[in-house]
C-alpha positions as CSV (number, residue, x, y, z in Angstrom):
1,M,-19.7,20.0,-16.5
2,Y,-19.8,16.2,-16.5
3,I,-16.4,14.4,-16.4
4,F,-16.2,11.9,-19.2
5,K,-12.4,11.3,-19.1
6,A,-9.7,12.0,-16.5
7,A,-5.9,12.0,-16.4
8,V,-3.4,11.5,-13.6
9,V,0.1,12.9,-13.9
10,G,2.6,11.2,-11.6
11,A,2.4,7.4,-11.4
12,G,3.8,6.7,-8.0
13,W,1.8,4.9,-5.3
14,M,-0.6,7.9,-4.9
15,G,-1.0,8.4,-8.6
16,G,-1.6,4.7,-9.3
17,S,-4.2,4.4,-6.5
18,I,-6.0,7.6,-7.6
19,A,-6.2,6.2,-11.1
20,Q,-7.7,3.0,-9.6
21,V,-10.3,5.0,-7.8
22,I,-11.3,6.7,-11.0
23,T,-11.5,3.5,-13.1
24,F,-13.5,1.8,-10.3
25,S,-16.2,4.5,-10.9
26,G,-16.2,3.4,-14.5
27,L,-14.3,6.3,-16.1
28,P,-11.4,6.0,-18.5
29,V,-8.1,7.5,-17.2
30,V,-4.8,8.4,-18.7
31,L,-1.9,7.6,-16.3
32,K,1.3,9.6,-17.2
33,D,4.8,9.7,-15.9
34,V,8.2,10.7,-17.3
35,D,9.9,7.6,-16.1
36,Q,9.0,4.1,-17.4
37,K,9.9,2.5,-14.1
38,M,7.6,4.8,-12.2
39,L,4.8,4.2,-14.8
40,D,5.2,0.5,-14.3
41,K,5.1,1.0,-10.5
42,G,1.9,3.0,-10.8
43,M,0.3,0.3,-13.0
44,D,1.5,-2.4,-10.5
45,A,-0.1,-0.5,-7.7
46,L,-3.4,-0.1,-9.6
47,R,-3.4,-3.8,-10.6
48,G,-2.5,-4.9,-7.1
49,I,-5.5,-3.1,-5.6
50,Y,-7.8,-4.9,-8.0
51,Q,-6.1,-8.2,-7.5
52,K,-6.8,-8.1,-3.8
53,R,-10.5,-7.6,-4.6
54,V,-10.4,-10.7,-6.8
55,D,-8.6,-12.7,-4.1
56,V,-11.4,-12.0,-1.6
57,N,-14.1,-12.6,-4.2
58,K,-15.3,-9.0,-4.3
59,M,-14.6,-9.0,-8.1
60,S,-14.2,-11.5,-10.8
61,A,-11.0,-11.7,-13.0
62,G,-13.1,-10.6,-15.9
63,E,-14.3,-7.5,-14.1
64,M,-10.8,-6.7,-13.1
65,Q,-9.7,-6.9,-16.7
66,E,-12.6,-4.7,-17.7
67,K,-11.4,-2.0,-15.1
68,M,-7.8,-2.3,-16.2
69,S,-8.8,-1.7,-19.8
70,L,-9.9,1.8,-18.8
71,V,-6.3,2.8,-18.0
72,T,-4.0,4.2,-20.7
73,P,-0.4,4.3,-19.4
74,T,1.8,6.8,-21.2
75,L,5.1,8.7,-21.1
76,G,3.7,11.5,-23.3
77,Y,0.8,13.9,-23.7
78,E,-0.7,12.4,-26.8
79,D,-3.9,11.2,-25.0
80,F,-4.7,14.4,-23.2
81,G,-6.6,16.1,-26.1
82,D,-10.0,15.2,-24.7
83,V,-9.5,15.0,-20.9
84,D,-12.0,16.9,-18.7
85,V,-9.9,16.9,-15.5
86,V,-6.2,16.3,-14.8
87,I,-5.1,15.4,-11.3
88,E,-1.4,16.1,-10.6
89,A,0.3,13.8,-8.2
90,V,4.0,14.6,-8.7
91,P,6.5,15.2,-5.9
92,E,5.7,18.0,-3.3
93,V,8.0,20.6,-4.9
94,M,6.3,23.7,-6.1
95,K,8.8,24.2,-9.0
96,I,7.9,20.8,-10.4
97,K,4.2,21.3,-10.0
98,K,4.2,24.7,-11.7
99,S,6.2,23.2,-14.6
100,V,3.7,20.4,-15.0
101,F,0.7,22.7,-15.1
102,A,2.4,25.1,-17.5
103,E,2.9,22.1,-19.9
104,L,-0.7,21.0,-19.4
105,D,-1.9,24.5,-20.1
106,K,-0.5,24.3,-23.7
107,I,-1.9,20.8,-24.4
108,C,-5.3,20.4,-22.7
109,P,-8.7,21.8,-24.0
110,E,-9.9,25.1,-22.6
111,H,-12.5,23.4,-20.5
112,T,-10.1,21.0,-18.7
113,I,-9.9,21.4,-14.9
114,F,-6.5,21.2,-13.3
115,A,-6.5,19.6,-9.9
116,S,-3.5,19.2,-7.6
117,N,-3.2,16.4,-5.1
118,T,-0.8,18.5,-3.0
119,S,-1.1,18.0,0.7
120,A,0.1,21.5,1.7
121,L,1.3,23.8,-1.2
122,S,-0.5,26.9,-2.6
123,I,-3.2,26.3,-5.1
124,S,-3.2,30.0,-6.1
125,E,0.5,29.9,-6.9
126,M,0.0,26.9,-9.1
127,G,-2.9,28.5,-10.9
128,A,-0.7,31.6,-11.6
129,A,1.6,29.3,-13.7
130,T,-1.4,28.8,-16.1
131,K,-3.6,30.9,-18.3
132,R,-6.7,29.4,-16.6
133,P,-6.4,30.0,-12.8
134,Q,-10.2,29.9,-12.6
135,K,-9.9,26.2,-13.5
136,M,-7.2,25.4,-10.9
137,I,-8.2,23.6,-7.7
138,G,-6.8,21.4,-5.0
139,M,-8.1,17.8,-4.8
140,H,-6.2,16.2,-1.9
141,F,-6.8,12.5,-1.6
142,F,-5.6,10.7,1.5
143,S,-3.4,7.6,1.5
144,P,-4.3,5.0,0.6
145,A,-6.6,6.7,-1.8
146,H,-8.6,3.5,-2.6
147,V,-9.5,3.1,1.1
148,M,-9.7,6.6,2.6
149,K,-13.0,8.4,2.0
150,L,-12.0,12.0,2.5
151,V,-11.0,14.3,-0.3
152,E,-10.1,17.9,0.6
153,I,-11.3,20.4,-2.1
154,I,-9.2,23.6,-2.0
155,P,-10.2,26.6,-4.2
156,G,-7.4,29.1,-5.0
157,L,-7.9,32.8,-5.1
158,D,-9.1,32.7,-8.7
159,T,-11.0,29.4,-8.7
160,S,-14.5,29.8,-10.1
161,Q,-17.6,28.5,-8.3
162,E,-18.3,26.4,-11.4
163,T,-15.0,24.6,-11.0
164,I,-15.6,24.0,-7.3
165,D,-19.1,22.6,-8.0
166,D,-17.8,20.4,-10.8
167,I,-15.0,18.9,-8.6
168,V,-17.3,18.3,-5.7
169,A,-19.7,16.4,-8.0
170,F,-16.8,14.5,-9.5
171,T,-15.5,13.6,-6.0
172,E,-19.0,12.3,-5.0
173,S,-19.1,10.2,-8.2
174,L,-15.9,8.5,-7.0
175,R,-17.8,7.5,-3.8
176,K,-15.6,9.9,-1.7
177,I,-16.5,12.6,0.8
178,P,-15.6,16.1,-0.4
179,V,-14.9,18.8,2.2
180,V,-14.3,22.2,0.8
181,V,-11.7,24.2,2.8
182,Q,-10.2,27.6,2.4
183,E,-6.6,27.7,1.1
184,C,-3.9,27.9,3.8
185,P,-0.6,26.1,4.3
186,G,-1.4,22.4,5.1
187,F,-5.1,23.0,4.3
188,L,-7.1,21.4,7.1
189,V,-6.2,17.8,8.1
190,N,-2.4,18.2,7.6
191,R,-2.6,21.5,9.4
192,L,-4.1,19.8,12.4
193,L,-1.9,16.8,12.2
194,T,1.3,18.8,12.1
195,P,1.4,20.0,15.7
196,Y,0.3,16.5,16.8
197,L,3.1,14.8,15.0
198,N,5.6,17.4,15.9
199,E,4.8,17.1,19.6
200,A,5.0,13.3,19.4
201,T,8.5,13.6,17.9
202,L,9.6,16.3,20.4
203,S,8.5,13.9,23.2
204,L,10.6,11.2,21.7
205,Q,13.8,13.2,21.1
206,E,13.5,14.7,24.6
207,G,13.4,11.3,26.2
208,A,9.9,11.8,27.5
209,A,8.8,8.4,26.2
210,T,9.8,5.8,23.6
211,A,8.0,5.5,20.2
212,V,6.3,2.3,21.4
213,Q,5.0,4.0,24.5
214,V,3.7,7.0,22.6
215,D,2.0,4.8,20.0
216,E,0.4,2.6,22.6
217,E,-0.9,5.5,24.5
218,M,-2.5,7.1,21.5
219,V,-4.0,3.9,20.3
220,K,-5.4,3.5,23.8
221,F,-6.9,7.0,23.4
222,G,-8.7,5.9,20.3
223,W,-6.5,6.5,17.3
224,P,-6.4,3.6,14.7
225,M,-2.6,3.8,14.9
226,G,0.0,5.8,16.9
227,P,1.8,8.8,15.4
228,F,5.1,7.0,14.8
229,T,3.4,4.1,13.0
230,L,1.5,6.7,10.9
231,M,4.7,8.7,10.0
232,D,6.5,5.5,9.0
233,M,3.6,4.6,6.8
234,L,3.3,8.1,5.2
235,G,7.1,8.3,4.7
236,I,9.5,10.4,6.7
237,D,10.5,12.3,3.6
238,V,6.9,13.4,3.1
239,V,6.5,14.2,6.9
240,Y,9.8,16.2,6.9
241,H,9.1,18.3,3.8
242,T,5.6,19.0,5.0
243,A,6.7,19.9,8.5
244,E,9.5,22.1,7.0
245,Y,7.1,24.0,4.8
246,M,4.5,24.4,7.6
247,G,7.3,25.5,10.0
248,K,8.3,28.3,7.6
249,E,4.7,29.4,6.9
250,Y,3.5,29.4,10.5
251,G,6.8,30.4,12.2
252,V,7.1,27.3,14.3
253,E,10.1,25.2,15.1
254,I,10.1,21.7,13.8
255,P,11.8,18.7,15.5
256,P,15.5,18.4,14.3
257,L,15.0,14.6,14.5
258,F,13.0,14.8,11.2
259,K,16.0,16.1,9.3
260,A,18.4,13.7,10.9
261,M,16.2,10.7,9.9
262,F,15.7,12.2,6.4
263,D,19.4,12.7,5.9
264,A,20.1,9.1,7.1
265,G,17.6,7.7,4.5
266,R,15.3,6.3,7.2
267,L,12.2,7.1,5.2
268,G,9.8,4.7,6.9
269,E,8.3,1.4,5.8
270,K,9.2,2.0,2.1
271,S,12.9,2.1,2.9
272,G,12.8,-0.6,5.6
273,A,13.7,1.8,8.4
274,G,12.0,4.8,10.0
275,F,11.1,5.4,13.6
276,Y,10.9,1.7,13.7
277,G,13.1,-1.0,12.0
278,Y,11.6,-3.4,9.5
279,G,12.9,-6.7,8.4
280,D,16.5,-7.0,9.8
281,Q,16.6,-3.3,10.7
282,T,16.3,-1.9,14.2
283,D,15.6,1.5,15.8
284,E,19.0,1.7,17.4
285,P,20.2,4.3,14.8
286,V,17.3,6.5,15.9
287,K,18.3,6.2,19.5
288,A,21.8,7.3,18.5
289,M,20.5,10.3,16.7
290,I,18.5,11.3,19.7
291,K,21.5,11.0,22.0
292,K,23.5,13.1,19.6
293,L,20.8,15.8,19.5
294,Q,20.7,15.8,23.3
295,D,24.5,15.9,23.7
296,E,24.8,18.8,21.3
297,G,22.1,20.8,23.2
298,K,19.8,20.8,20.2
299,T,16.8,19.5,22.2
300,Q,15.6,19.5,25.7
301,K,16.0,16.4,27.9
302,S,13.9,14.4,30.3
303,T,10.5,16.2,29.6
304,E,7.2,14.5,30.3
305,F,4.8,12.8,28.0
306,S,1.0,12.7,28.1
307,W,-1.7,12.3,25.6
308,Q,-2.7,15.9,26.5
309,R,0.6,17.1,25.1
310,L,-0.3,15.8,21.7
311,M,-4.0,16.4,21.6
312,M,-4.2,20.0,23.1
313,P,-2.2,21.6,20.2
314,M,-4.3,19.8,17.7
315,I,-7.5,21.1,19.3
316,N,-6.0,24.6,19.5
317,E,-5.2,24.5,15.8
318,A,-8.8,23.3,15.0
319,V,-10.1,26.3,17.0
320,Q,-7.8,28.6,15.0
321,C,-9.2,27.1,11.8
322,V,-12.7,28.0,12.9
323,T,-11.5,31.6,13.7
324,E,-9.9,31.9,10.2
325,N,-13.0,30.4,8.5
326,I,-10.9,27.6,7.0
327,A,-14.0,25.4,7.5
328,P,-16.9,25.3,9.9
329,A,-16.7,23.2,13.1
330,D,-18.8,20.3,11.8
331,K,-16.7,20.0,8.6
332,I,-13.5,20.2,10.6
333,D,-14.5,17.3,12.7
334,M,-15.9,15.3,9.7
335,A,-12.6,15.8,7.9
336,M,-10.6,14.5,10.8
337,I,-12.8,11.5,11.3
338,A,-12.8,10.6,7.5
339,G,-9.2,11.6,6.9
340,T,-7.5,10.1,9.9
341,G,-10.0,7.7,11.6
342,M,-9.9,9.8,14.8
343,K,-11.8,8.4,17.7
344,Y,-12.1,8.9,21.4
345,G,-12.4,5.5,23.0
346,E,-14.8,3.6,20.7
347,E,-16.7,6.7,19.4
348,R,-15.7,8.4,16.2
349,M,-15.1,12.0,17.1
350,G,-13.3,15.0,15.8
351,P,-11.1,17.4,17.9
352,L,-13.8,20.1,18.5
353,Q,-16.5,17.7,19.7
354,F,-13.8,16.1,21.9
355,A,-13.0,19.5,23.3
356,D,-16.7,20.1,24.1
357,I,-17.0,16.8,25.9
358,I,-14.0,17.3,28.2
359,G,-14.9,21.0,28.6
360,L,-13.4,24.0,26.9
361,D,-12.4,25.4,30.3
362,A,-10.4,22.2,30.9
363,V,-8.7,22.5,27.5
364,L,-7.8,26.1,28.2
365,E,-6.4,25.2,31.6
366,E,-4.3,22.4,30.1
367,L,-2.9,24.6,27.3
368,E,-1.9,27.2,29.8
369,K,-0.1,24.6,31.9
370,L,1.7,23.3,28.8
371,R,2.6,26.8,27.7
372,A,4.2,27.5,31.1
373,K,6.2,24.4,30.8
374,Y,7.1,24.2,27.1
375,G,6.6,27.6,25.5
376,E,4.5,29.7,23.2
377,R,3.6,26.9,20.8
378,F,0.8,26.1,23.3
379,R,-0.6,29.6,23.4
380,P,-4.4,29.2,23.5
381,A,-6.3,30.5,20.5
382,R,-8.3,33.7,21.1
383,L,-11.6,32.1,20.2
384,L,-11.1,29.4,22.9
385,K,-10.5,32.0,25.6
386,T,-13.5,34.0,24.4
387,K,-15.8,31.0,24.6
388,V,-14.6,30.1,28.1
389,R,-15.1,33.7,29.2
390,A,-18.6,33.7,27.8
391,G,-19.5,30.5,29.6
392,H,-19.6,28.4,26.4
393,L,-17.9,25.5,28.1
394,G,-19.1,22.6,26.0
395,K,-21.5,19.7,26.5
396,K,-21.9,20.2,30.2
397,V,-23.6,23.6,29.7
398,G,-25.3,22.7,26.4
399,K,-23.1,24.8,24.1
400,G,-19.5,25.0,23.0
401,F,-18.4,24.5,19.4
402,F,-21.7,22.6,19.0
403,E,-25.0,22.8,20.8
404,Y,-26.3,20.0,23.1
405,T,-29.6,19.2,24.7
406,T,-29.2,19.2,28.5
């Protein structure tokens, strides 16, 4: 099915930027919200993206106006009678998402595909709220949507192959890179990022290093930005809710510092204060929160920080994703490169290729050391141990998660 017209429900920053991506491809889009202020915010975000292109002479004012004319902002559903795909971008609360899709189910044509921009929640559960679960799919854009190339495509239990094919083709028409992944909490990139960000935050609250020290070390490693800069950019509310959901689903403990910051309203750049202070704000309140957690015995003290402490659990989670057939190794690495800008030194590289390069035996040994020191969250994945026992040690022997010429 060809997509002639799209709609985006939820006109926050993500919704507005997704709508911009669609109009940039030449398609008309309806942008809906229930709140006029949010709708205005979404239109401002969309307009601002185009204005920056005009300012650097990548687009004329006339071309910008032409693209803007493709957007229909609305507070109602009157323009949804002929849409081919609806992308939901409302808050990460399942109850809200299911309510939106139940409403859309009554209004949209039978052929309309329902796509959710959720970063972690169940596509199958959303589909069950409609009478067309075969038309329900995840379409997870990465922020900022107009810049990041990756879109995770997540079929639910009932999603038809036709729907998958249509959304992959639609994603490619938007000049994005689609990666189809099996449904699991956090899908792929956020599933791998969660242990990385959790471990960075545990290192901070345990006094192993400052946020600046951790960020500097990970940028030195090759990341485009450190974990605390990233979390402040994403929003501490988003990070906290995602971590809480992932913690429940996978049975792992999340850093209590997330909740303390969320409760204090330190939501990152958008609120002027997160792990760092912006404008006239400082990070002194975060230091006070950490001291309180330590004094109350809610966190360890004086542990050690190393880049291995952050990277090894990410690699381990990537191995587990291979085991569970969430995605093949090459797609996992491509998704991490396209979705996060991951590099090692100056070379773009995903976690599994990186593991091959340093040696799977070295990864296993480091995980065992960290497990002895910090606990079961560092337990090595079974497939990693199997590969090491079989002598599939990575690049040095010609085979690991990938094959190499020796």
